[in-house]
C-alpha positions in Angstrom: -11.3 -25.2 1.0 -8.5 -22.7 0.8 -7.5 -19.4 3.4 -7.9 -16.7 0.7 -4.6 -15.1 1.1 -2.9 -11.0 0.6 0.3 -9.5 0.6 0.7 -5.8 2.0 3.7 -4.6 1.0 4.5 -0.6 3.8 3.6 -2.1 7.3 4.7 -0.3 10.1 3.2 0.9 13.6 -0.2 0.0 14.7 -1.2 2.7 14.2 -0.8 2.9 10.5 -3.0 1.7 7.2 -0.8 -1.5 6.4 -1.8 -2.9 10.4 -5.3 -1.5 9.6 -5.9 -3.0 6.2 -4.2 -6.1 7.3 -6.4 -6.2 10.6 -9.3 -5.8 8.1 -8.3 -8.4 5.9 -7.5 -10.9 8.2 -10.8 -10.6 9.9 -12.7 -11.4 6.5 -11.1 -14.3 6.5 -7.5 -14.0 4.7 -4.3 -14.7 5.6 -2.3 -12.2 5.3 1.5 -11.9 4.7 2.5 -8.3 6.0 5.7 -7.2 4.3 8.2 -4.0 5.7 11.3 -3.2 6.8 11.6 -2.9 10.9 11.0 -6.2 12.4 9.4 -5.2 15.6 6.3 -3.0 13.5 5.8 -6.1 11.1 6.1 -8.4 14.1 3.4 -7.2 16.8 0.7 -6.5 14.0 0.9 -10.2 12.9 0.8 -11.7 16.9 -2.1 -9.1 17.4 -3.7 -10.6 14.3 -2.7 -14.0 15.5 -3.7 -13.0 19.1 -7.7 -12.3 17.5 -7.6 -15.8 15.4 -6.8 -14.4 12.4 -4.0 -15.4 9.8 -0.9 -14.0 9.4 3.3 -13.8 9.5 5.6 -10.3 9.6 8.2 -10.6 6.0 11.2 -8.4 6.3 11.0 -6.6 3.8 12.8 -3.5 2.3 10.9 -2.7 -1.5 13.1 -1.0 -2.7 15.6 -4.2 -2.4 14.6 -5.5 -5.9 15.4 -9.2 -4.7 14.4 -8.7 -1.2 10.3 -7.8 -3.3 11.2 -10.7 -5.7 12.1 -13.5 -2.9 8.7 -11.7 -1.0 6.3 -12.9 -3.9 7.8 -16.1 -4.5 7.0 -17.1 -1.4 3.8 -15.8 -1.0 2.8 -17.8 -3.4 4.3 -20.7 -3.4 1.9 -23.3 -2.9 0.9 -24.4 0.9 -1.8 -27.0 2.4 -5.2 -25.1 3.1 -3.4 -21.5 2.1 -4.5 -20.1 -1.7 -1.8 -17.8 -4.2 -2.5 -14.3 -3.0 -5.5 -12.5 -5.8 -5.1 -9.1 -3.2 -1.7 -6.7 -3.2 -1.4 -2.9 -1.6 1.9 -1.4 -1.7 1.8 1.4 0.6 5.8 1.9 1.1 6.2 6.1 1.1 8.0 8.2 2.7 7.3 12.7 3.1 8.3 15.0 4.7 9.4 19.4 3.0 12.5 20.1 2.4 13.5 22.9 0.4 14.2 22.5 -3.5 17.4 25.1 -2.5 18.3 22.8 0.1 16.6 19.6 -1.9 20.2 17.3 -2.0 19.9 14.4 -5.0 21.0 11.9 -2.5 17.5 13.4 -0.9 15.2 13.2 -3.6 16.7 10.2 -4.9 15.3 8.2 -1.1 11.9 9.7 -2.0 12.1 8.0 -5.7 13.1 5.4 -4.4 11.1 4.6 -1.6 7.9 6.3 -2.9 7.8 5.3 -6.6 10.5 2.7 -7.9 9.2 0.5 -4.2 5.9 0.7 -6.1 7.6 -0.7 -9.4 9.7 -3.9 -8.3 5.4 -4.1 -6.5 3.8 -3.8 -9.8 6.1 -5.8 -11.7 6.0 -9.2 -8.8 2.6 -8.6 -8.5 1.9 -8.5 -12.9 4.8 -12.1 -12.9 2.8 -13.6 -11.0 -0.6 -13.2 -11.0 -0.9 -12.4 -14.4 -1.7 -16.4 -15.4 -3.9 -17.0 -12.9 -6.5 -14.7 -14.5 -7.2 -12.4 -11.6 -6.1 -10.5 -8.3 -6.4 -7.0 -7.5 -2.9 -4.6 -7.0 -3.6 -1.1 -5.1 -1.0 1.7 -4.7 -1.9 4.2 -1.6 -1.2 7.9 -4.0 -1.9 11.0 -2.5 -2.9 14.7 -3.3 1.0 15.5 -4.2 0.2 13.1 -7.1 -1.7 15.4 -8.9 0.2 18.6 -8.0 3.3 19.5 -6.5 3.7 21.6 -3.6 6.3 24.2 -2.2 8.7 22.3 -0.3 6.9 18.9 -1.5 8.8 18.6 -4.8 10.8 15.4 -4.4 7.6 13.8 -2.4 5.3 14.9 -5.5 7.6 14.1 -8.6 8.1 10.6 -6.8 4.4 9.9 -6.3 3.0 11.0 -10.0 5.5 8.3 -11.4 3.8 5.9 -9.2 0.6 7.0 -10.0 1.7 6.4 -14.0 2.5 3.2 -13.3 -0.9 1.6 -11.6 -2.0 3.7 -15.1 0.4 2.1 -17.2 -0.4 -1.2 -15.6 -4.1 -1.1 -15.5 -4.5 -0.1 -19.5 -1.9 -3.4 -20.0 -3.5 -5.9 -17.7 -6.7 -5.4 -16.7 -8.1 -6.8 -19.8 -5.6 -9.8 -18.8 -8.1 -10.5 -15.4 -5.4 -8.0 -13.0 -7.9 -5.0 -11.4 -5.6 -2.9 -10.6 -5.6 0.8 -9.1 -4.4 3.9 -7.0 -5.7 6.0 -4.5 -5.5 9.5 -3.6 -4.8 10.0 -0.3 -6.0 14.2 0.6 -5.3 15.1 3.7 -3.9 13.5 7.1 -3.9 10.3 7.8 -4.9 9.8 11.6 -1.6 7.2 12.3 1.0 6.7 14.7 3.0 9.1 12.5 1.7 12.1 12.5 0.0 11.9 15.9 3.8 11.3 16.9 3.9 14.8 15.0 1.1 16.5 15.7 -0.6 15.0 19.4 -3.3 17.4 19.5 -4.5 17.8 16.4 -7.8 17.4 15.6 -9.2 14.1 14.0 -12.5 15.6 12.8 -9.7 16.7 10.2 -7.8 13.0 9.4 -8.6 10.4 8.1 -9.6 7.5 9.7 -7.3 4.3 9.0 -9.8 1.3 9.2 -12.9 3.8 7.1 -8.9 4.1 4.6 -9.0 0.4 4.5 -12.9 -0.7 4.0 -12.3 1.8 0.8 -9.4 -0.9 -1.2 -11.6 -3.7 0.3 -14.4 -1.5 -1.7 -11.6 -1.4 -4.5 -11.2 -5.6 -4.1 -14.6 -6.4 -3.8 -15.6 -4.7 -7.1 -17.5 -6.8 -10.1 -15.2 -5.6 -13.2 -17.7 -4.8 -15.6 -17.2 -1.7 -12.5 -13.4 -1.4 -11.8 -12.7 1.5 -10.8 -9.1 3.0 -11.2 -8.3 6.1 -9.2 -10.3 6.4 -5.8 -9.3 9.2 -4.1 -10.3 9.8 0.0 -10.3 13.1 1.9 -12.2 14.1 4.9 -15.1 16.3 4.9 -13.0 19.6 6.2 -10.2 19.3 3.8 -10.4 22.3 1.5 -9.2 20.7 -1.9 
């Protein structure tokens, strides 16, 4: 029996959502293809998984580089003894920081769009190209509350995340009938990971989203019966004001 496999795009620090997803899947018996822009970080995640008896490989990938994304999928879907073609793909790349609208440059706006939206398009397209002929698989896009509304100082982030949400909806309607489960998550609140903790180390963890809890929700989406698929799931801490 072949080992199932997955591709997680947008993996950074070990205390981050991407890495938590990789660890969860490895614990479920998956071979995990770990894709991110920083070799040292993705290599560390892969080494941690292998040290625990799991199966993983790290592939440096810039999600905004079309050729790099195409290579990633061609590698992951190349037939290998003992490893099945991926059936679970997550786009988790992102960037976020406040910038006053009058100070926002065209280059900054495009940077946010390329990472949060264009990268999602590239990953989603390659996922559809490879999974549709197989008639199965799950694709999940990590969104944010900005997917639904724009806040002052976050026009660049909201525009990109709203675009990502529309990609997920369009894909779900086009490929759902062909057996491909496409879902979008709205992460409404701060994630208790290295990125936020490094900036605000004194934050109360009870008001943040736990990375392992988010990963479990992604796994639940993947395991859903096709008669009751989720297209969009919002996740927030119990203390979050919404």
